[in-house]
C-alpha positions in Angstrom: 73.5 123.3 95.8 74.6 126.8 96.9 76.9 127.6 99.7 75.3 128.5 103.1 74.8 132.2 103.7 74.8 133.8 107.1 72.4 136.7 106.5 70.5 136.2 109.8 73.6 135.6 112.0 74.6 138.6 114.1 78.3 138.0 114.0 81.0 140.0 112.3 82.9 136.9 111.2 79.8 135.4 109.6 78.9 138.6 107.8 82.5 139.0 106.6 82.3 135.4 105.2 79.1 136.4 103.4 81.1 139.0 101.5 84.5 137.3 101.0 84.2 133.8 102.3 84.4 132.1 98.9 87.6 130.2 97.8 88.1 132.4 94.7 87.1 135.7 96.2 90.2 136.2 98.4 92.4 135.0 95.6 91.0 137.7 93.4 91.6 140.3 96.2 95.1 138.9 96.6 95.8 139.4 92.9 94.3 142.9 93.0 96.7 143.8 95.8 99.5 142.5 93.5 98.4 144.9 90.7 95.9 142.9 88.7 93.2 145.1 87.3 91.7 143.5 84.2 89.4 140.5 83.9 92.1 138.7 81.9 94.7 139.4 84.6 92.5 137.6 87.2 91.6 134.8 84.8 95.3 134.1 83.9 96.6 134.2 87.5 93.8 132.1 89.1 92.7 129.8 86.3 89.1 130.3 87.5 86.3 129.6 85.0 85.2 132.9 83.3 81.5 132.6 84.5 82.6 132.1 88.1 85.1 135.0 87.8 82.4 137.2 86.4 80.2 136.3 89.3 82.9 136.9 91.9 83.9 140.3 90.5 80.3 141.4 90.4 79.8 140.4 94.0 83.0 142.2 95.0 81.7 145.4 93.3 78.2 144.9 94.9 79.8 144.6 98.3 81.9 147.7 97.9 85.2 145.8 98.0 86.1 146.7 94.4 84.9 149.3 91.9 84.7 149.0 88.1 86.4 151.7 86.2 85.8 152.3 82.5 89.0 152.5 80.5 89.3 153.4 76.8 86.1 153.4 74.8 83.1 153.4 77.2 81.6 149.9 77.8 84.4 148.1 75.9 87.0 147.8 78.6 86.8 147.8 82.4 89.3 147.5 85.1 88.7 146.5 88.7 90.2 148.4 91.6 90.2 147.8 95.3 88.3 150.3 97.4 89.4 151.3 100.9 87.2 148.6 102.2 89.0 146.1 99.9 92.4 147.3 100.9 91.4 146.7 104.5 91.5 143.0 103.8 95.3 143.1 103.7 95.9 142.0 107.3 93.5 139.1 106.8 95.4 137.9 103.7 98.8 138.3 105.5 97.5 136.4 108.5 96.3 133.6 106.2 99.6 133.5 104.4 101.6 133.4 107.6 99.4 130.6 109.0 99.8 128.6 105.8 103.6 129.2 105.8 103.8 127.8 109.3 101.1 125.1 109.4 100.8 123.9 105.8 104.3 124.3 104.4 106.5 124.4 107.5 108.8 127.4 107.8 111.6 125.7 105.9 109.5 125.1 102.8 107.8 128.5 102.5 107.1 129.1 98.7 107.3 132.8 98.9 109.1 135.2 101.2 107.1 138.3 101.8 109.1 141.4 102.7 108.7 145.2 103.1 110.1 146.7 99.9 111.0 149.9 101.7 113.4 148.1 104.1 113.9 144.6 102.7 112.8 143.2 106.1 110.5 140.2 106.4 107.1 140.9 108.0 106.7 140.3 111.7 104.3 137.4 112.6 100.7 138.7 112.8 99.4 139.0 116.3 96.3 140.3 118.0 97.0 142.9 120.7 94.9 145.0 123.0 95.1 148.8 122.9 98.1 148.8 125.2 100.0 146.6 122.6 99.9 143.5 124.8 99.4 140.3 122.8 96.1 138.5 123.5 94.8 135.1 122.6 91.2 133.8 122.1 91.3 132.8 125.8 91.7 136.5 126.8 88.8 138.1 125.0 85.0 138.6 125.5 82.5 140.8 123.9 79.8 143.3 124.8 76.4 143.7 123.2 75.2 147.1 122.2 73.7 147.6 125.7 77.1 146.9 127.3 76.3 143.5 128.6 79.2 141.1 128.6 79.1 138.1 126.2 81.9 135.5 126.5 81.8 134.5 122.9 83.4 137.5 121.0 82.9 137.7 117.2 
């Protein structure tokens, strides 16, 4: 039985899940952000079955999140590189990591401290802000359809 798809749902969150909402997919993107490029790198770091890894890498390429680059003799070795679209997933991964640090591990048991290599400083907690920089919660937002009509459920 396959995972449900959201092709017909007019919602940015649902459409994003169609492209990256698989358990393994974001772990592959995470590892690419850490420098993994080869099939063997992803296989070693995740432990994912080779057939599933092949499928996920193909989907990431199809969705424009990664590109395949030929290295060495044509057709014998490929590397996978994040595109700008793939790099734009960074805030999502950091938000997930910070959520897990707080709500899964508890701040005292965090398995990995993430910091800015330029300054040595820890990352600030992720927050959503309006254009003025004021923090907002889900209670503070609404949406507009393409015709400008207000819709309470944003997404």
